[in-house]
VOGU-3710 file (C-alpha; in Angstrom, 3 decimals, decimal comma):
1> mtypkrlala> 91,765/-44,686/-162,311  93,574/-44,970/-159,016  93,749/-42,101/-156,120  97,288/-41,775/-156,593  96,879/-41,543/-160,312  94,423/-39,190/-160,164  97,022/-37,238/-157,736  99,663/-37,224/-159,963  97,266/-36,224/-162,961  95,624/-33,328/-161,202
11> vlsaatlmti> 100,067/-32,099/-160,500  100,941/-32,431/-164,323  97,315/-30,836/-165,153  98,352/-27,484/-162,962  101,738/-27,948/-163,415  100,311/-27,140/-166,922  97,391/-24,706/-166,019  99,984/-22,555/-164,196  101,744/-21,733/-166,903  99,250/-21,313/-169,646
21> ldgsivtval> 97,752/-19,329/-167,693  100,702/-17,109/-167,185  100,998/-17,065/-171,014  97,883/-15,249/-171,201  96,919/-13,438/-167,980  99,796/-10,685/-168,902  98,423/-9,331/-171,886  95,742/-8,095/-170,160  98,063/-6,043/-167,497  100,517/-4,901/-170,232
31> peierelgft> 98,977/-1,126/-170,229  99,262/-1,021/-166,264  102,439/-2,577/-166,526  103,833/-0,106/-169,105  102,604/3,267/-167,002  103,875/2,073/-164,135  107,290/0,862/-164,995  108,069/2,944/-167,638  108,123/0,853/-170,459  107,793/2,129/-174,614
41> pagsswivna> 104,831/0,845/-175,996  107,961/-1,812/-178,434  109,588/-2,627/-174,911  106,688/-4,072/-173,378  106,640/-6,404/-175,778  109,947/-8,158/-174,109  107,430/-9,186/-170,721  105,714/-11,720/-173,624  108,709/-12,261/-175,497  111,838/-12,777/-173,209
51> yliafgglll> 109,434/-15,744/-171,988  108,570/-17,349/-175,574  112,320/-17,429/-176,321  112,889/-18,892/-173,289  110,164/-21,162/-172,939  110,534/-22,173/-177,180  114,296/-23,123/-176,473  114,410/-24,720/-173,749  112,538/-27,302/-173,893  113,692/-30,119/-175,899
61> lggrlgdlvg> 116,832/-29,897/-174,152  114,556/-30,028/-170,936  112,995/-33,520/-171,873  115,986/-35,009/-172,994  117,387/-33,672/-169,468  114,441/-36,075/-168,349  115,218/-38,282/-169,821  118,709/-39,085/-168,336  118,123/-37,470/-164,957  114,432/-37,915/-164,346
71> rrtvflagna> 111,852/-36,274/-165,190  110,347/-36,195/-161,889  113,521/-33,982/-160,990  113,355/-31,943/-163,666  109,841/-31,211/-163,284  110,861/-30,345/-159,527  113,014/-28,192/-160,521  111,167/-26,234/-163,272  108,578/-25,663/-160,954  110,733/-24,259/-157,944
81> ifaaaslfag> 112,567/-21,726/-160,527  109,178/-21,038/-162,104  107,860/-20,534/-158,427  111,245/-17,786/-157,622  110,598/-16,214/-160,661  107,613/-15,401/-160,401  107,937/-13,504/-157,044  110,907/-11,394/-158,092  108,571/-10,784/-160,946  105,952/-9,471/-158,730
91> aattsgqlia> 108,637/-7,647/-156,729  110,305/-5,997/-159,994  110,663/-2,057/-159,582  112,351/-2,090/-162,914  111,794/-2,823/-166,646  114,842/-5,085/-166,325  114,444/-7,007/-163,889  110,969/-7,645/-165,059  112,473/-8,984/-168,477  114,932/-10,584/-166,845
101> arflqgvgsa> 111,947/-12,157/-164,468  110,028/-13,430/-167,085  112,775/-15,100/-168,906  113,853/-17,270/-166,203  109,698/-17,705/-165,251  110,344/-18,868/-169,306  113,017/-21,487/-168,309  110,935/-22,903/-165,617  107,995/-23,337/-167,615  110,322/-24,338/-170,481
111> fasavalgil> 111,593/-27,548/-167,968  108,251/-28,669/-166,245  106,157/-28,546/-169,212  108,870/-30,186/-171,389  108,790/-33,849/-168,734  104,553/-33,470/-168,517  103,765/-35,357/-171,015  106,355/-38,035/-170,728  105,630/-38,425/-167,087  101,870/-38,751/-167,903
121> vtlfterrer> 102,248/-41,387/-171,314  104,259/-43,870/-168,624  102,501/-43,560/-165,514  99,018/-44,087/-167,864  99,807/-47,006/-169,827  96,305/-48,890/-170,190  94,457/-47,040/-173,197  91,056/-45,969/-171,934  93,120/-44,546/-168,854  95,979/-42,389/-170,655
131> tvaigvfsft> 92,716/-41,262/-172,828  91,270/-39,984/-170,284  94,073/-38,871/-168,583  94,890/-36,937/-172,003  91,557/-35,128/-171,954  91,596/-33,671/-169,046  95,766/-32,427/-169,557  94,197/-31,151/-172,396  91,157/-29,246/-170,773  93,216/-27,422/-168,678
141> gaagaalgqv> 95,175/-25,774/-171,923  91,484/-24,508/-172,660  91,074/-24,256/-169,148  94,617/-21,506/-168,904  93,429/-19,872/-171,991  89,423/-18,999/-171,020  90,908/-17,844/-167,185  93,718/-15,871/-168,150  92,428/-12,694/-169,924  89,141/-12,349/-166,904
151> lggiltdglg> 91,415/-13,201/-163,872  94,367/-10,907/-165,946  91,289/-7,747/-165,332  90,239/-9,027/-162,067  93,577/-8,815/-160,249  94,887/-6,678/-162,049  91,909/-4,072/-161,636  91,533/-5,574/-157,935  95,108/-5,457/-156,538  97,329/-4,515/-159,392
161> whwiflinvp> 99,346/-5,847/-161,637  102,395/-7,658/-159,216  99,629/-10,100/-158,296  99,288/-11,604/-161,568  102,610/-12,691/-160,755  102,727/-13,362/-157,563  99,521/-15,608/-157,458  101,613/-18,337/-158,989  104,037/-18,975/-155,727  101,242/-20,490/-153,079
171> iglvtiaaav> 100,270/-22,373/-156,353  103,280/-23,179/-157,684  104,849/-24,204/-153,679  101,986/-26,641/-153,328  101,990/-28,482/-156,836  105,802/-28,886/-155,589  105,032/-30,848/-152,435  102,182/-32,629/-154,383  104,156/-34,003/-156,715  106,944/-34,716/-154,228
181> ralpadpggg> 103,762/-37,379/-152,889  102,382/-38,135/-156,175  104,306/-38,255/-159,332  106,715/-41,659/-159,086  110,625/-41,414/-158,849  112,603/-42,238/-161,942  116,194/-43,047/-161,932  116,649/-41,551/-165,562  119,363/-42,988/-168,097  122,235/-42,288/-165,483
191> rlanadvlga> 124,537/-41,070/-168,576  124,281/-37,273/-167,916  128,376/-37,840/-167,773  128,466/-38,987/-171,440  125,737/-35,814/-172,449  125,792/-34,319/-175,690  126,943/-30,608/-174,370  127,581/-28,838/-178,068  124,748/-30,541/-179,863  122,954/-29,215/-176,383
201> vlvtaglmlg> 124,356/-25,564/-176,969  123,620/-25,563/-180,628  119,913/-26,447/-180,227  119,529/-24,194/-177,895  121,029/-20,709/-179,322  119,422/-22,235/-182,658  115,641/-22,186/-181,103  116,535/-18,968/-179,067  117,494/-17,429/-181,664  114,774/-18,595/-184,609
211> iyaiveveky> 112,298/-17,803/-181,970  113,496/-14,294/-181,371  113,773/-13,538/-185,406  110,442/-14,689/-185,824  108,848/-12,182/-182,726  110,751/-9,194/-183,953  108,940/-9,774/-187,986  105,771/-7,302/-186,656  108,704/-4,859/-185,980  111,294/-5,172/-188,510
221> gwtagrtlgl> 109,284/-7,451/-191,613  110,082/-10,303/-192,843  112,262/-9,095/-196,314  114,688/-6,902/-193,657  118,049/-7,586/-193,439  118,056/-8,449/-189,672  115,180/-10,721/-189,839  116,705/-12,928/-192,968  120,410/-12,922/-191,324  119,290/-14,189/-187,682
231> gvvalvllaa> 117,114/-16,613/-189,640  119,957/-17,896/-191,667  122,630/-18,185/-188,658  119,492/-20,247/-186,866  118,668/-22,749/-189,507  122,768/-22,767/-189,522  123,487/-23,768/-186,200  119,877/-26,483/-185,762  121,504/-27,865/-189,497  124,746/-28,435/-187,494
241> faarqatare> 122,750/-29,463/-184,400  121,293/-32,112/-186,916  124,643/-33,536/-188,167  126,495/-33,763/-184,722  123,442/-35,753/-183,641  124,355/-38,280/-186,296  128,069/-38,744/-184,779  127,303/-38,362/-181,357  127,792/-40,640/-178,410  125,070/-39,907/-176,542
251> plmplrifrs> 123,081/-37,623/-178,648  120,361/-35,187/-177,549  117,811/-35,778/-180,018  118,271/-38,978/-181,574  117,222/-39,960/-185,182  115,525/-42,477/-184,639  112,645/-40,744/-183,110  111,526/-39,243/-186,402  111,785/-42,793/-188,119  107,960/-43,289/-186,482
261> rnvsganltq> 105,707/-41,576/-189,054  102,806/-40,377/-186,076  106,027/-38,930/-184,279  107,182/-37,050/-187,351  103,358/-36,885/-189,174  101,386/-35,694/-185,242  104,303/-32,792/-184,973  104,232/-31,634/-188,169  100,445/-31,202/-188,048  100,540/-30,013/-184,515
271> mlalsamfaf> 102,329/-27,090/-186,360  100,155/-26,255/-189,096  97,057/-26,520/-186,617  98,347/-24,752/-183,969  99,862/-22,180/-186,806  95,940/-21,650/-187,691  94,324/-21,985/-184,452  96,655/-19,525/-181,925  96,963/-16,480/-185,279  92,656/-17,172/-184,913
281> qvlvalymqr> 92,702/-16,080/-181,181  95,089/-13,628/-181,512  93,285/-12,182/-184,777  89,923/-12,946/-183,574  90,505/-10,500/-180,609  92,466/-7,618/-182,513  89,138/-7,683/-184,644  86,689/-6,869/-181,554  88,454/-4,689/-180,288  89,566/-2,291/-183,541
291> vlgygaletg> 86,365/-3,140/-185,627  83,631/-3,507/-183,633  85,662/-1,416/-180,552  84,802/-4,141/-177,158  86,893/-3,576/-174,362  89,891/-5,984/-173,260  87,346/-7,730/-169,947  84,399/-8,094/-173,243  87,150/-9,539/-175,386  87,876/-11,878/-172,938
301> lamlpaavai> 84,377/-12,887/-172,464  83,277/-12,845/-175,644  86,144/-15,569/-176,696  84,840/-17,452/-173,312  82,104/-19,642/-174,756  85,120/-20,933/-177,556  87,495/-21,991/-174,441  84,768/-23,497/-172,529  83,805/-25,064/-175,695  87,258/-26,791/-177,062
311> ggvslfvspr> 87,375/-27,516/-172,943  84,380/-29,349/-172,717  85,302/-31,315/-175,570  88,414/-32,224/-174,928  87,356/-33,212/-171,311  84,007/-35,051/-171,890  84,193/-35,726/-176,015  87,367/-36,971/-176,941  88,154/-39,309/-174,795  84,803/-41,512/-176,103
321> lnarfgerra> 85,618/-41,229/-179,638  88,920/-41,889/-179,275  88,402/-45,052/-177,653  85,232/-45,949/-179,948  87,003/-44,394/-183,410  90,609/-44,053/-182,806  92,533/-40,974/-182,010  93,015/-40,839/-186,258  89,700/-40,540/-187,022  88,832/-37,897/-184,207
331> liggllivaa> 91,818/-35,926/-185,524  90,690/-35,894/-188,844  87,058/-34,881/-187,957  88,104/-31,576/-185,513  90,692/-30,924/-188,249  87,054/-30,416/-190,844  85,141/-28,821/-187,742  87,901/-25,947/-186,924  88,587/-25,887/-190,831  85,066/-24,582/-190,836
341> gmlwltrlpv> 85,058/-22,250/-188,407  87,991/-20,498/-190,107  85,905/-20,652/-193,890  83,373/-18,668/-191,727  85,509/-16,400/-190,407  86,102/-15,031/-194,683  83,018/-13,758/-194,823  83,345/-11,414/-191,677  81,507/-8,292/-192,145  82,540/-5,106/-190,419
351> qagyvtdllp> 79,624/-4,299/-189,008  79,134/-8,112/-187,117  76,327/-9,278/-184,756  78,857/-10,898/-181,917  75,643/-13,961/-181,987  75,137/-13,534/-185,804  78,401/-13,662/-187,296  80,824/-14,817/-184,108  79,369/-17,372/-181,911  78,781/-19,519/-184,682
361> vmvlvagfgl> 82,888/-19,466/-184,733  83,270/-20,328/-180,836  81,351/-23,265/-181,342  82,737/-24,737/-184,458  86,464/-23,852/-182,912  85,455/-26,906/-180,169  86,769/-29,379/-183,046  90,514/-28,139/-181,354  89,119/-30,016/-178,732  89,335/-33,264/-180,340
371> impaltalgm> 92,410/-31,811/-182,382  94,956/-31,662/-179,261  94,113/-34,608/-177,198  94,086/-37,155/-180,391  97,494/-35,518/-181,553  99,288/-35,713/-178,127  98,259/-40,021/-178,002  99,225/-39,795/-181,777  102,903/-38,328/-181,361  103,524/-39,976/-178,112
381> sgaeagdagl> 102,639/-43,363/-179,352  105,744/-43,794/-181,389  108,207/-43,263/-178,586  110,654/-45,434/-177,086  110,732/-45,802/-173,402  113,645/-44,254/-173,112  112,910/-41,267/-175,200  109,071/-40,101/-173,365  110,781/-36,735/-172,006  112,425/-36,084/-175,737
391> asglfnttqq> 109,392/-36,782/-176,960  107,361/-34,468/-174,962  110,107/-31,736/-175,478  109,727/-32,314/-179,192  105,978/-31,881/-179,370  106,230/-28,283/-176,578  109,026/-27,483/-179,123  106,409/-27,596/-182,668  103,918/-26,384/-180,775  105,895/-23,249/-179,671
401> igmalgvavl> 106,984/-22,856/-183,136  103,665/-22,753/-184,692  101,875/-20,515/-182,167  104,927/-18,170/-183,168  104,959/-18,831/-186,833  101,250/-18,406/-187,272  101,186/-15,017/-185,558  103,950/-13,338/-187,614  102,941/-14,962/-190,860  98,884/-13,984/-190,341
411> stlaaartat> 99,428/-11,045/-188,966  101,534/-9,959/-191,506  98,868/-11,094/-193,820  96,459/-9,046/-192,685  98,667/-5,595/-192,315  99,567/-5,946/-196,009  96,184/-6,647/-196,859  95,146/-3,807/-194,739  98,094/-1,342/-195,972  96,883/-2,322/-199,861
421> rldagaagae> 93,202/-1,121/-198,691  93,946/1,531/-196,798  96,191/3,118/-200,064  92,937/2,275/-202,573  90,469/4,335/-200,002  89,002/2,251/-198,005  88,061/2,985/-194,817  89,991/2,295/-191,895  87,562/-0,408/-190,395  86,538/-1,385/-193,854
431> altsgyrlaf> 90,384/-2,004/-194,224  90,746/-3,869/-190,999  88,337/-6,017/-192,008  89,505/-7,279/-195,315  93,332/-8,383/-193,418  91,500/-10,104/-190,840  89,170/-12,471/-193,738  92,928/-12,959/-195,472  94,027/-14,423/-192,270  91,405/-16,593/-191,740
441> avaagllvsa> 91,597/-18,046/-195,495  95,016/-18,667/-195,072  94,302/-20,270/-191,621  91,396/-21,875/-193,210  94,679/-23,046/-195,763  97,006/-24,457/-192,943  93,955/-26,497/-191,034  92,975/-28,001/-194,786  97,474/-29,088/-194,698  96,900/-30,309/-191,748
451> livavtvlrp> 94,139/-32,153/-192,904  96,468/-34,242/-195,556  99,183/-34,407/-192,909  96,819/-36,371/-190,854  94,800/-38,807/-193,454  98,444/-39,447/-195,750  100,919/-39,853/-192,930  99,460/-40,893/-189,640  98,382/-44,409/-188,315  96,443/-45,698/-185,317
461> papgplpdae> 98,656/-46,232/-182,370  98,438/-50,269/-182,042  96,118/-51,661/-179,897  96,909/-53,372/-176,178  100,174/-51,636/-174,474  102,824/-52,996/-172,980  104,594/-51,826/-169,474  107,614/-49,451/-170,073  109,930/-52,763/-169,107  108,595/-54,725/-171,215
471> laeagrpal> 107,925/-53,111/-174,674  112,502/-51,747/-173,527  113,410/-55,456/-174,052  110,787/-56,229/-177,058  112,490/-52,463/-178,953  108,905/-51,878/-179,566  107,233/-48,206/-179,257  106,354/-47,861/-176,000  103,206/-45,217/-176,246
//
C-alpha cells in the first residue's frame, strides 16, 4: 500500500472515528448537560435523537450526491458542517441551541459517512489491499465505541461537557486539510441539474419520520396511535419514493442496485446483525448499572475488552481470513461466534461475576470483528462504478435503521417482561434480569436469521478486480 493510499485511509478512518466517537461520548455527559442547561430527563433524549434523525435520514441522499457532484466534495462539505456544528454545540448556552447544533452535526456526519466507503472501495481496487483497508476502517469503529465512554467521562469530569463537542473542531480541521491533499478529486456524474428532487424529498422525509417514530417508541409504546400513525406515513412516503425511482429520469436510487444479491443480502444481514449487537451494547450496560450497581465509568471499562477484541480481530484477523477463505465464510463464522455469546447471556444470573459471567461474552463478541469487514466488502461488491456513493449511503442507512430498531424492539421486550415479573411479585433485580435475558435470547434469534440470509443469499465476490473505467465500459459490477 503506497503512502498516498495510507494517508487517504487515515483521513477516511479519522472522519469515521470522529463520527462514532461523538455518538458514544455524549451519553456519558448527559447528566451534566441536563443540570447546566435545564433539560428534563425526557428532553435530554433529544440531544441524541436530533443527531440520529438527521444522520439516518440524510445518508442515502448524501451518498447519491457524492455520485453526482463528486465524493470528495461531499466528504469535505460534511466534515466542514460537522466541525462548525461542533463549535456551535460547545458554545451552546440553552437547550434549544444544543439540539439545533446536534441536528447540524447529524447533517455533517451523514454527508461525510455516506461517501466514505464509496471513496475507499474505488481507491483500493486490488482485493488484498481493499481487504486490509476495510479491516482498518472497521477497526476505527470499534476504537470509537471503546474510547467514547471512557473519554467522555475524562473530558466531562476534567474540563466540562462543552469539550466533548469542542474536541471535534481541531480534529475536523486537520481532517479537512489532509483530505484536500490525500483524497482523489472525482468530478461525479455531472447530472445534478437533472437530479430527482422529488425523490430526495420523499426519501429524506420518510427516513426521518420513520427514525423519529422508532426513537419515540420507548416514550409512547409500539401500539400507540402516534407511533402507528407516524409509521404508516413514513411507509407511505418510502413507497412513493420507490415508485418514483422506477420512472424518474435521473433516479436518486436506481432500483438496479437491488438486482445484486450481495448488495441486497449484505444490507439485510447487516440490519439483522446490528439490531442484535447494538441492543446488546445498550442492554448489557444497563444490566451492569441497574442490577450489578456499576457506575458509568466502571461500565465503560467493563465493556472495554469487547471493543478491544472486536477492534483487534477486525484489524489483524479479519483481513487474513477474508483473503484465505473469502468474506462469506468469515461472515458465517463471525455470526456463529457472536450468536454463541448472546446465548451465553440468556443464563445471566442476578448476582453475576464479571470474570465468570460477563468476560466470556466480551471475548465472544470479538466475532463482530469478522462480521463488519466481511459485510462491508460483500455489500459494496455488487455496486456499479457510478453507484459506489449510493451503495455506501445505503449501507450506512440500513446500519442506522438496524441499530435504532434493535434498541427499540429489544428494550420494549425487556421492559414488558420486567413489568410482568414485578406484577408476579419478583424482586426488582430479578425482574430486570429476566427482562434482559429475554432480550438477549431474541438477539440470538436475530443473529441466526442473519446467518440464514448469509448462507442462502450472499455469494463470494468475483476475484481479480478491474479498474473502474474498464468495469464501467464492460457494464459489470465495479467492486
